[in-house]
SELO-925797 format. One record per residue (C-alpha): residue in three letters; x, y, z. Coordinates in steps of 0.25 Angstrom, whole numbers, padded with zeros to 4 digits, always signed. Last residue first. Layout:
# residues N
ALAXYZ/...
This chain:
# residues 683
UNK+0249+0067+0194/UNK+0253+0081+0195/UNK+0245+0086+0183/UNK+0234+0078+0188/UNK+0234+0083+0202/UNK+0236+0097+0197/UNK+0224+0097+0188/UNK+0216+0091+0199/UNK+0218+0102+0208/UNK+0216+0112+0197/UNK+0202+0107+0194/UNK+0199+0108+0209/UNK+0204+0122+0209/UNK+0198+0126+0196/UNK+0184+0121+0202/UNK+0177+0108+0198/UNK+0163+0111+0204/UNK+0159+0105+0217/UNK+0166+0116+0226/UNK+0161+0127+0217/UNK+0146+0122+0219/UNK+0147+0122+0234/UNK+0153+0136+0234/UNK+0143+0141+0224/UNK+0131+0135+0232/UNK+0122+0126+0223/UNK+0129+0113+0222/UNK+0130+0106+0209/UNK+0125+0092+0210/UNK+0135+0081+0215/UNK+0145+0071+0210/UNK+0157+0080+0212/UNK+0159+0091+0201/UNK+0171+0087+0192/UNK+0186+0087+0191/UNK+0191+0074+0184/UNK+0204+0067+0182/UNK+0210+0057+0172/UNK+0222+0051+0179/UNK+0236+0056+0177/UNK+0247+0054+0167/UNK+0237+0050+0156/UNK+0241+0046+0142/UNK+0239+0031+0144/UNK+0224+0034+0148/UNK+0221+0042+0135/UNK+0210+0035+0128/UNK+0202+0028+0139/UNK+0206+0036+0151/UNK+0203+0049+0143/UNK+0190+0044+0138/UNK+0186+0040+0152/UNK+0190+0053+0158/UNK+0182+0060+0147/UNK+0170+0052+0151/UNK+0172+0054+0166/UNK+0172+0069+0163/UNK+0158+0068+0157/UNK+0153+0066+0172/UNK+0149+0052+0176/UNK+0154+0055+0191/UNK+0160+0068+0192/UNK+0148+0078+0191/UNK+0148+0089+0180/UNK+0157+0101+0181/UNK+0169+0095+0173/UNK+0184+0094+0173/UNK+0192+0082+0167/UNK+0207+0081+0170/UNK+0216+0074+0160/UNK+0231+0071+0161/UNK+0241+0067+0151/UNK+0242+0081+0145/UNK+0244+0076+0130/UNK+0236+0063+0130/UNK+0225+0071+0138/UNK+0225+0082+0128/UNK+0223+0072+0116/UNK+0212+0065+0124/UNK+0205+0078+0127/UNK+0205+0083+0113/UNK+0201+0070+0107/UNK+0190+0068+0117/UNK+0183+0081+0113/UNK+0169+0079+0118/UNK+0156+0075+0110/UNK+0148+0077+0118/UNK+0155+0084+0129/UNK+0157+0097+0122/UNK+0166+0109+0126/UNK+0177+0100+0130/UNK+0185+0111+0136/UNK+0199+0106+0137/UNK+0209+0112+0147/UNK+0223+0107+0143/UNK+0233+0110+0154/UNK+0246+0116+0157/UNK+0243+0121+0171/UNK+0244+0135+0176/UNK+0229+0137+0175/UNK+0222+0124+0174/UNK+0212+0126+0185/UNK+0207+0139+0178/UNK+0205+0132+0164/UNK+0198+0121+0171/UNK+0189+0130+0178/UNK+0186+0138+0165/UNK+0183+0124+0158/UNK+0174+0119+0169/UNK+0162+0127+0165/UNK+0160+0119+0153/UNK+0170+0108+0149/UNK+0182+0101+0154/UNK+0195+0092+0151/UNK+0208+0096+0158/UNK+0220+0090+0151/UNK+0233+0091+0159/UNK+0248+0094+0158/UNK+0249+0099+0143/UNK+0242+0112+0142/UNK+0231+0119+0134/UNK+0219+0127+0140/UNK+0205+0129+0134/UNK+0207+0117+0125/UNK+0194+0115+0117/UNK+0185+0103+0115/UNK+0179+0099+0102/UNK+0168+0089+0103/UNK+0157+0098+0097/UNK+0161+0107+0086/UNK+0161+0122+0090/UNK+0154+0131+0080/UNK+0157+0146+0078/UNK+0150+0153+0067/UNK+0145+0165+0074/UNK+0159+0168+0080/UNK+0166+0164+0093/UNK+0160+0175+0102/UNK+0170+0178+0112/UNK+0171+0170+0124/UNK+0165+0170+0138/UNK+0166+0157+0146/UNK+0177+0163+0156/UNK+0167+0174+0159/UNK+0156+0164+0163/UNK+0142+0168+0158/UNK+0137+0155+0152/UNK+0149+0148+0159/UNK+0143+0145+0172/UNK+0130+0140+0166/UNK+0136+0130+0157/UNK+0129+0129+0144/UNK+0128+0114+0140/UNK+0124+0112+0125/UNK+0118+0098+0124/UNK+0118+0096+0109/UNK+0108+0088+0100/UNK+0114+0085+0087/UNK+0113+0091+0073/UNK+0122+0103+0075/UNK+0120+0118+0072/UNK+0115+0121+0085/UNK+0126+0113+0092/UNK+0137+0120+0084/UNK+0132+0133+0088/UNK+0131+0129+0102/UNK+0145+0123+0102/UNK+0152+0135+0096/UNK+0145+0146+0104/UNK+0146+0138+0117/UNK+0161+0136+0114/UNK+0163+0151+0113/UNK+0155+0155+0125/UNK+0162+0145+0135/UNK+0162+0132+0142/UNK+0154+0124+0131/UNK+0148+0111+0135/UNK+0142+0105+0123/UNK+0135+0091+0123/UNK+0131+0083+0110/UNK+0119+0074+0112/UNK+0118+0061+0105/UNK+0120+0052+0116/UNK+0116+0057+0130/UNK+0128+0054+0139/UNK+0134+0068+0135/UNK+0121+0074+0140/UNK+0122+0068+0154/UNK+0137+0071+0154/UNK+0134+0086+0154/UNK+0130+0084+0169/UNK+0131+0100+0171/UNK+0121+0102+0183/UNK+0121+0117+0188/UNK+0106+0120+0188/UNK+0099+0110+0196/UNK+0109+0104+0206/UNK+0114+0118+0210/UNK+0126+0127+0206/UNK+0131+0141+0210/UNK+0137+0151+0201/UNK+0133+0143+0189/UNK+0136+0128+0188/UNK+0132+0119+0176/UNK+0120+0120+0167/UNK+0115+0126+0154/UNK+0108+0116+0144/UNK+0106+0120+0129/UNK+0101+0108+0121/UNK+0105+0110+0107/UNK+0097+0102+0097/UNK+0098+0090+0087/UNK+0086+0081+0087/UNK+0090+0069+0078/UNK+0082+0059+0070/UNK+0085+0048+0060/UNK+0100+0047+0064/UNK+0099+0033+0069/UNK+0086+0036+0077/UNK+0093+0032+0090/UNK+0106+0039+0087/UNK+0099+0052+0082/UNK+0089+0052+0094/UNK+0099+0049+0105/UNK+0102+0063+0109/UNK+0087+0067+0108/UNK+0083+0056+0117/UNK+0093+0059+0127/UNK+0089+0073+0128/UNK+0074+0070+0128/UNK+0076+0060+0140/UNK+0085+0070+0147/UNK+0075+0081+0147/UNK+0071+0081+0161/UNK+0086+0082+0165/UNK+0089+0094+0157/UNK+0086+0103+0169/UNK+0099+0100+0176/UNK+0106+0107+0164/UNK+0099+0120+0166/UNK+0089+0127+0157/UNK+0088+0116+0146/UNK+0088+0124+0133/UNK+0083+0119+0120/UNK+0090+0122+0107/UNK+0081+0116+0096/UNK+0086+0115+0082/UNK+0074+0112+0073/UNK+0072+0100+0064/UNK+0059+0093+0069/UNK+0068+0083+0077/UNK+0075+0095+0083/UNK+0061+0101+0088/UNK+0057+0087+0093/UNK+0070+0086+0101/UNK+0069+0100+0106/UNK+0055+0097+0111/UNK+0061+0086+0120/UNK+0072+0095+0125/UNK+0063+0106+0130/UNK+0052+0096+0134/UNK+0061+0087+0142/UNK+0066+0100+0149/UNK+0052+0104+0153/UNK+0049+0118+0158/UNK+0041+0123+0146/UNK+0049+0130+0135/UNK+0054+0144+0132/UNK+0057+0148+0118/UNK+0067+0153+0108/UNK+0063+0149+0094/UNK+0048+0151+0094/UNK+0049+0162+0105/UNK+0056+0171+0096/UNK+0070+0173+0090/UNK+0075+0186+0096/UNK+0066+0187+0109/UNK+0068+0172+0111/UNK+0083+0173+0110/UNK+0085+0185+0119/UNK+0091+0177+0131/UNK+0094+0163+0127/UNK+0106+0161+0135/UNK+0101+0169+0147/UNK+0105+0158+0157/UNK+0090+0156+0161/UNK+0086+0157+0147/UNK+0083+0169+0139/UNK+0071+0173+0148/UNK+0062+0176+0136/UNK+0065+0162+0130/UNK+0075+0152+0136/UNK+0067+0151+0149/UNK+0065+0136+0148/UNK+0070+0130+0134/UNK+0070+0134+0119/UNK+0079+0138+0108/UNK+0075+0135+0094/UNK+0083+0133+0081/UNK+0076+0131+0068/UNK+0077+0145+0063/UNK+0093+0144+0063/UNK+0101+0156+0061/UNK+0094+0165+0071/UNK+0093+0154+0081/UNK+0108+0151+0079/UNK+0113+0165+0081/UNK+0104+0167+0094/UNK+0108+0153+0099/UNK+0123+0156+0097/UNK+0122+0170+0103/UNK+0115+0164+0115/UNK+0126+0154+0117/UNK+0136+0165+0117/UNK+0129+0175+0126/UNK+0127+0164+0136/UNK+0141+0159+0135/UNK+0147+0173+0138/UNK+0153+0182+0128/UNK+0167+0187+0125/UNK+0168+0199+0116/UNK+0168+0199+0101/UNK+0172+0189+0092/UNK+0179+0175+0093/UNK+0180+0167+0080/UNK+0179+0153+0085/UNK+0184+0142+0076/UNK+0174+0130+0074/UNK+0167+0137+0062/UNK+0153+0138+0056/UNK+0151+0140+0042/UNK+0143+0128+0040/UNK+0138+0122+0053/UNK+0124+0122+0047/UNK+0112+0127+0056/UNK+0105+0117+0064/UNK+0091+0112+0061/UNK+0094+0099+0055/UNK+0089+0092+0067/UNK+0078+0081+0066/UNK+0074+0070+0056/UNK+0083+0062+0046/UNK+0096+0064+0054/UNK+0107+0071+0046/UNK+0120+0063+0043/UNK+0132+0070+0048/UNK+0134+0062+0061/UNK+0124+0068+0070/UNK+0126+0062+0084/UNK+0123+0048+0089/UNK+0121+0044+0075/UNK+0131+0033+0075/UNK+0135+0024+0087/UNK+0126+0012+0082/UNK+0133+0011+0069/UNK+0143+0001+0074/UNK+0131-0008+0077/UNK+0127-0009+0062/UNK+0112-0010+0062/UNK+0104-0023+0064/UNK+0097-0030+0053/UNK+0090-0024+0042/UNK+0084-0037+0037/UNK+0076-0037+0050/UNK+0069-0024+0046/UNK+0065-0029+0032/UNK+0059-0042+0037/UNK+0051-0035+0048/UNK+0046-0025+0038/UNK+0041-0037+0029/UNK+0034-0042+0041/UNK+0028-0029+0044/UNK+0023-0027+0030/UNK+0017-0041+0029/UNK+0010-0040+0042/UNK+0005-0026+0037/UNK+0000-0032+0024/UNK-0007-0044+0031/UNK-0014-0035+0041/UNK-0018-0025+0030/UNK-0024-0037+0022/UNK-0032-0042+0034/UNK-0038-0028+0036/UNK-0042-0027+0021/UNK-0049-0041+0023/UNK-0056-0037+0035/UNK-0061-0024+0030/UNK-0055-0010+0028/UNK-0068-0003+0023/UNK-0066+0008+0034/UNK-0076+0001+0043/UNK-0067-0011+0043/UNK-0056-0002+0046/UNK-0064+0002+0059/UNK-0065-0013+0063/UNK-0050-0015+0061/UNK-0046-0002+0069/UNK-0055-0007+0080/UNK-0048-0020+0080/UNK-0034-0013+0080/UNK-0037-0003+0091/UNK-0036-0013+0102/UNK-0046-0009+0113/UNK-0050-0023+0117/UNK-0035-0026+0118/UNK-0034-0016+0129/UNK-0046-0022+0136/UNK-0040-0036+0135/UNK-0027-0031+0142/UNK-0035-0024+0153/UNK-0043-0037+0155/UNK-0030-0045+0156/UNK-0025-0036+0166/UNK-0013-0027+0163/UNK+0000-0026+0172/UNK+0004-0039+0165/UNK+0006-0031+0152/UNK+0017-0041+0147/UNK+0027-0029+0143/UNK+0038-0035+0135/UNK+0032-0031+0122/UNK+0031-0017+0127/UNK+0020-0009+0134/UNK+0012-0021+0133/UNK+0002-0024+0122/UNK-0011-0019+0118/UNK-0009-0005+0123/UNK-0023+0001+0121/UNK-0025+0015+0116/UNK-0031+0027+0121/UNK-0029+0039+0113/UNK-0024+0053+0118/UNK-0021+0064+0108/UNK-0015+0076+0114/UNK-0015+0089+0105/UNK-0005+0100+0102/UNK-0008+0112+0093/UNK-0005+0116+0079/UNK-0020+0117+0077/UNK-0022+0109+0064/UNK-0011+0099+0066/UNK-0013+0097+0081/UNK-0028+0096+0079/UNK-0027+0087+0067/UNK-0018+0077+0074/UNK-0028+0076+0086/UNK-0040+0075+0077/UNK-0034+0065+0068/UNK-0030+0056+0080/UNK-0043+0058+0087/UNK-0051+0054+0075/UNK-0042+0042+0071/UNK-0043+0037+0086/UNK-0058+0038+0087/UNK-0060+0031+0074/UNK-0050+0020+0076/UNK-0054+0017+0091/UNK-0041+0013+0098/UNK-0035+0026+0101/UNK-0047+0031+0109/UNK-0048+0045+0113/UNK-0042+0058+0117/UNK-0038+0071+0109/UNK-0034+0083+0117/UNK-0030+0097+0113/UNK-0018+0103+0121/UNK-0017+0118+0122/UNK-0021+0118+0137/UNK-0021+0105+0144/UNK-0035+0103+0148/UNK-0038+0090+0141/UNK-0024+0085+0146/UNK-0029+0076+0157/UNK-0039+0070+0147/UNK-0029+0067+0137/UNK-0020+0061+0147/UNK-0030+0051+0151/UNK-0027+0040+0162/UNK-0034+0048+0172/UNK-0021+0054+0177/UNK-0010+0050+0167/UNK+0002+0041+0169/UNK+0000+0032+0181/UNK-0015+0030+0178/UNK-0010+0027+0164/UNK-0007+0013+0168/UNK+0007+0008+0170/UNK+0012-0004+0164/UNK+0019+0002+0152/UNK+0012+0016+0153/UNK-0002+0011+0151/UNK-0016+0017+0147/UNK-0014+0015+0132/UNK-0014+0030+0129/UNK-0009+0034+0116/UNK-0005+0049+0119/UNK-0004+0057+0106/UNK+0002+0071+0108/UNK+0000+0079+0096/UNK+0009+0091+0095/UNK+0007+0103+0086/UNK+0012+0113+0096/UNK+0004+0123+0105/UNK+0016+0129+0112/UNK+0011+0127+0126/UNK+0003+0114+0122/UNK+0014+0107+0115/UNK+0025+0110+0125/UNK+0017+0106+0137/UNK+0012+0094+0131/UNK+0026+0090+0127/UNK+0031+0092+0141/UNK+0020+0084+0147/UNK+0023+0072+0138/UNK+0038+0073+0140/UNK+0036+0074+0155/UNK+0030+0060+0155/UNK+0016+0056+0160/UNK+0010+0056+0146/UNK+0020+0045+0143/UNK+0011+0035+0150/UNK-0001+0039+0141/UNK+0007+0034+0128/UNK+0014+0043+0119/UNK+0014+0049+0105/UNK+0019+0062+0100/UNK+0015+0069+0087/UNK+0020+0082+0081/UNK+0012+0090+0071/UNK+0013+0096+0057/UNK+0002+0105+0053/UNK+0009+0117+0047/UNK+0019+0108+0039/UNK+0034+0113+0040/UNK+0041+0126+0040/UNK+0037+0140+0043/UNK+0050+0141+0052/UNK+0044+0149+0063/UNK+0029+0144+0065/UNK+0029+0131+0057/UNK+0043+0127+0061/UNK+0041+0131+0075/UNK+0027+0123+0076/UNK+0033+0111+0070/UNK+0045+0112+0079/UNK+0036+0113+0091/UNK+0029+0100+0087/UNK+0042+0093+0086/UNK+0046+0098+0100/UNK+0033+0092+0105/UNK+0036+0079+0099/UNK+0050+0080+0106/UNK+0043+0082+0119/UNK+0033+0070+0118/UNK+0042+0058+0114/UNK+0050+0057+0127/UNK+0037+0052+0134/UNK+0042+0038+0137/UNK+0056+0036+0134/UNK+0061+0029+0122/UNK+0061+0040+0113/UNK+0054+0042+0099/UNK+0061+0048+0087/UNK+0051+0056+0080/UNK+0042+0049+0070/UNK+0042+0059+0058/UNK+0029+0062+0051/UNK+0029+0060+0036/UNK+0037+0065+0024/UNK+0050+0061+0030/UNK+0048+0051+0041/UNK+0059+0050+0051/UNK+0054+0039+0060/UNK+0058+0037+0075/UNK+0056+0025+0084/UNK+0058+0020+0098/UNK+0050+0008+0097/UNK+0062+0001+0089/UNK+0072+0002+0100/UNK+0084+0011+0097/UNK+0097+0009+0090/UNK+0093-0001+0079/UNK+0094+0008+0067/UNK+0085+0018+0074/UNK+0072+0019+0068/UNK+0073+0009+0057/UNK+0087+0005+0052/UNK+0094-0007+0057/UNK+0087-0016+0067/UNK+0083-0014+0081/UNK+0071-0024+0080/UNK+0061-0013+0083/UNK+0068-0004+0073/UNK+0066-0015+0063/UNK+0051-0016+0065/UNK+0049-0001+0063/UNK+0059+0001+0052/UNK+0054-0011+0044/UNK+0040-0005+0046/UNK+0044+0008+0039/UNK+0039+0020+0047/UNK+0026+0026+0040/UNK+0021+0036+0050/UNK+0010+0026+0053/UNK+0020+0016+0057/UNK+0026+0026+0066/UNK+0013+0028+0073/UNK+0011+0013+0074/UNK+0025+0013+0081/UNK+0022+0022+0092/UNK+0023+0013+0104/UNK+0037+0017+0108/UNK+0034+0032+0107/UNK+0030+0042+0097/UNK+0035+0056+0092/UNK+0028+0060+0079/UNK+0032+0070+0070/UNK+0024+0078+0060/UNK+0029+0086+0048/UNK+0025+0076+0038/UNK+0012+0068+0042/UNK+0005+0062+0054/UNK-0009+0057+0054/UNK-0006+0043+0051/UNK+0002+0042+0063/UNK-0010+0045+0072/UNK-0019+0035+0066/UNK-0007+0025+0067/UNK-0005+0029+0082/UNK-0020+0027+0085/UNK-0020+0013+0078/UNK-0007+0008+0085/UNK-0009+0010+0100/UNK-0016-0002+0103/UNK-0005-0011+0098/UNK+0008-0003+0098/UNK+0017-0014+0104/UNK+0030-0010+0110/UNK+0042-0019+0107/UNK+0056-0018+0112/UNK+0066-0029+0109/UNK+0062-0033+0095/UNK+0070-0044+0088/UNK+0069-0052+0101/UNK+0062-0063+0094/UNK+0051-0062+0103/UNK+0051-0047+0100/UNK+0051-0049+0085/UNK+0041-0060+0084/UNK+0028-0058+0091/UNK+0029-0044+0097/UNK+0037-0038+0086/UNK+0028-0044+0075/UNK+0015-0041+0082/UNK+0019-0026+0085/UNK+0023-0025+0070/UNK+0010-0031+0066/UNK+0002-0022+0075/UNK+0009-0010+0069/UNK+0006-0014+0055/UNK-0008-0017+0058/UNK-0010-0003+0064/UNK-0003+0003+0051/UNK-0012-0005+0041/UNK-0024-0002+0049/UNK-0021+0013+0049/UNK-0018+0012+0034/UNK-0032+0006+0032/UNK-0038+0016+0040/UNK-0033+0028+0032/UNK-0039+0039+0041/UNK-0045+0051+0036/UNK-0041+0064+0044/UNK-0029+0066+0034/UNK-0014+0065+0035/UNK-0006+0063+0022/UNK+0009+0065+0025/UNK+0011+0050+0030/UNK+0007+0045+0016/UNK+0003+0031+0018/UNK+0011+0021+0010/UNK+0004+0014-0002/UNK+0000+0000+0000/
């Protein structure tokens, strides 16, 4: 039969196509459960029985310009978007090609779909899909209102079960979509359970739609997802509302979960009567009866069953012929390697015409001024760049970095957000996938903790989709001590970001380096954590002359701020001037790493082999700090060149104390650093 045109969306339902897709989904579930899982060819299997018809009806409404962000039970929607069956089955078996080339479990899908709706990379965590979908919806609105680009009726769709409505991501997305009136459709397919826990524990009254009836700015559609007529009517009404009104809606359909949470789930927590009641609500017999009314009789239904069974078996044969991808390729595509991803990014300016040689001009400026000037220039040159976060608008940021930018570029491009860090980073992911260059700000390093799931998922996206999707952004995070300290505003803990694959990490110590690293980040194609040390933002030592409008500093290139031959001191951020002061009168190499991912191993090793001593100084805690990684590399690769043990001067394993005297006692000081220099040189 001819393939369905994913761009054609009408209120009329092609019930034969609905039947074909639902029966395809059922046959794939059967094949996996009865053959592939017992044969251990599929390790993670989540049946979509009961959820399938409503998802298919919804997927058939999507078109070019739309995007959907699903979860582990969303394969029927993916089938409706046109995903090749061999990819769907092969991904479940971890075989070559497909969603991830065997890198991710098959239910964690993605689908670049030129000419149709994209299935955005889903995440393994419950509720993590909501805020990226809100970001895509905001990108739709921004493109239409500011760039005058894209279809005027595009929407974003996000799917989740009732249990996910208890997550912070759900509430953040609802807040973002309603306060900004974004074209986001939130579809809650409520099967009454979160694994073994009933909805009583997730939603008061077990009806999230009823609870949100009075939520301002949100239109509610609520009904039975097993009745073909009602489900089709509600799906069409919800999609039409979001398209026509450019406003959010919540569609809640009740459906049965006819199998366990996963194949391994035996559902012993359900009584026989409860299981029988769920099977009595199976939408498939209802769909078959409705199709008979649409002149799709018993014989035609049987023909569709045979056709789908043959197609699924043929897809299985095709998928298994692919085999397993080459293991040696599994380390590829952690970062951008020159081959553009299929979806996402591409919003940064070209590096053509830039230089890595500074051309100092004018008076020395502080880091605040330097960062603000780069943001100003890149905003002016790149209409796809947006800056946002808590208090970055009229206030100009709590550190004054964004002062005046909203007044100059408008509220659409420089804007405040709700107080939800998962929402800040999650929406940035969706924006980046939609081709914008988001520059979100987390107000203080400690406040990034609620966003760690989104940060991790963003970083792994290129790798786990095998370069099909990527979400480059620049996440600005101030932190570190300043005058006094405290456990909430003074954390550094850069190593946590280094330990998130796919993120580059910049830690500039001065205005010149901040300019070069920030401009390079904004023109790159990877997510970057840009750490702005609070103590250096207006520090006199960190002031430098403006290095030129075209200055770009490559990542992974350290700088020697002092040269000598008795000892190598490796440091970064606010510890650089302290190390310089400590090394006064000593013949020492002081190396400012400037970036931690990647870091300049070559410069460090070459210096250590010459000086034969290595001291690492950082503000972060001693245990598990990034200095331990540097020490391990030096020990692994330059052990025989050493005349003394590799040493570290760090914070003790405590949070930053508040009183300045307590804080200075805990921080590496010029005196404590000098004492260790003298010990190593005299070893």
